[in-house]
C-alpha positions as CSV (number, residue, x, y, z in Angstrom):
1,M,0.0,0.0,0.0
2,E,1.1,3.6,-0.7
3,N,1.2,6.4,1.9
4,A,-1.8,8.0,0.3
5,E,-3.9,4.8,0.9
6,F,-2.9,4.8,4.6
7,V,-3.8,8.5,4.9
8,N,-7.3,7.7,3.4
9,I,-7.7,4.8,6.0
10,F,-7.2,7.1,8.8
11,Q,-9.6,9.5,7.3
12,A,-12.4,6.8,6.7
13,F,-12.0,5.2,9.9
14,D,-11.6,6.2,13.6
15,F,-8.2,5.9,14.9
16,P,-8.1,2.6,16.7
17,T,-9.7,0.9,13.7
18,A,-7.3,2.5,11.3
19,L,-4.4,1.6,13.5
20,C,-5.4,-2.0,13.4
21,I,-5.7,-2.0,9.7
22,V,-2.4,-0.5,9.2
23,S,-0.7,-2.7,11.8
24,L,-2.2,-5.8,10.0
25,C,-0.7,-4.5,6.6
26,A,2.6,-4.0,8.1
27,F,2.5,-7.4,9.6
28,A,1.4,-9.0,6.4
29,W,4.3,-7.0,4.7
30,I,6.8,-8.3,7.3
31,A,5.5,-12.0,6.9
32,K,5.6,-11.8,3.2
33,R,9.3,-10.4,3.2
34,F,10.3,-13.1,5.8
35,L,8.9,-15.7,3.6
36,E,10.9,-14.4,0.6
37,V,14.1,-14.2,2.7
38,S,13.5,-17.7,4.1
39,K,13.1,-19.0,0.7
40,E,16.3,-17.5,-0.5
41,W,18.1,-18.7,2.5
42,K,16.6,-22.3,1.9
43,E,17.9,-22.2,-1.8
44,E,21.5,-21.1,-0.7
45,S,21.6,-23.7,1.9
46,I,20.5,-26.4,-0.6
47,K,23.3,-25.1,-3.0
48,L,25.8,-25.0,0.1
49,R,24.8,-28.5,0.9
50,D,25.1,-29.7,-2.6
51,H,28.5,-28.2,-2.8
52,Y,29.5,-29.7,0.6
53,I,28.4,-33.1,-0.5
54,G,30.3,-32.9,-3.8
55,H,33.5,-31.9,-1.9
56,L,33.0,-35.0,0.4
57,Q,32.3,-37.3,-2.4
58,Q,35.6,-36.0,-4.2
59,N,37.5,-36.5,-1.0
60,Q,36.1,-40.0,-0.6
61,V,37.4,-40.9,-4.1
62,E,40.7,-39.5,-3.3
63,I,41.0,-41.1,0.2
64,S,39.9,-44.5,-1.4
65,G,42.7,-44.1,-4.1
66,A,45.1,-43.5,-1.4
67,I,44.2,-46.3,0.5
68,L,44.4,-48.6,-2.5
69,E,47.9,-47.4,-3.3
70,N,48.9,-47.9,0.4
71,A,47.5,-51.4,0.4
72,A,49.4,-52.3,-2.9
73,A,52.6,-50.8,-1.3
74,A,52.1,-52.7,1.9
75,K,51.6,-55.9,0.0
76,E,54.9,-55.1,-2.0
77,Y,56.6,-54.5,1.3
78,A,55.5,-57.7,2.7
79,S,56.6,-59.6,-0.3
80,A,60.0,-58.0,-0.3
81,L,60.2,-58.7,3.4
82,K,59.5,-62.3,2.8
83,E,62.3,-62.6,0.3
84,T,64.7,-60.9,2.7
85,M,63.7,-63.2,5.4
86,T,64.3,-66.3,3.2
87,S,67.7,-64.9,1.9
88,I,68.8,-64.3,5.7
89,N,67.6,-67.9,6.6
90,R,69.8,-69.3,3.7
91,F,72.6,-67.3,4.6
92,S,72.3,-68.4,8.4
93,L,72.4,-72.1,7.1
94,I,75.5,-71.3,4.9
95,L,77.2,-69.8,7.9
96,E,76.2,-72.8,10.0
97,R,77.8,-75.1,7.6
98,L,80.9,-73.1,7.2
99,E,81.3,-73.0,11.0
100,K,81.0,-76.7,11.2
101,K,83.6,-77.2,8.4
102,L,86.0,-74.8,10.0
103,G,85.4,-76.1,13.3
104,I,84.7,-73.0,15.2
105,V,81.3,-74.4,16.6
106,K,81.3,-74.5,20.4
107,E,79.4,-77.6,21.5
108,E,77.4,-77.1,24.5
């Protein structure tokens, strides 16, 4: 409503009635504005939520890839460690035979 219409309301009705009408109009305008703002907030929050979900999904993919790489590296490390232990065992057998042949083994 325009200012002229509010003046006409005060001229047409007594003061308490006109004040109630103007108050109701002001309340309706505030409620309408609040609904508009809340709709904007909702849309912005949905966009932010979707962006956040996309970010989380991207991080999940990156973390899953890193875990797979880590698992493959751990598997290779375990295989290399197994080969190393096998070589150490063979070397210890060779040293044991060499000690026996050289006679430097202490019998207990």
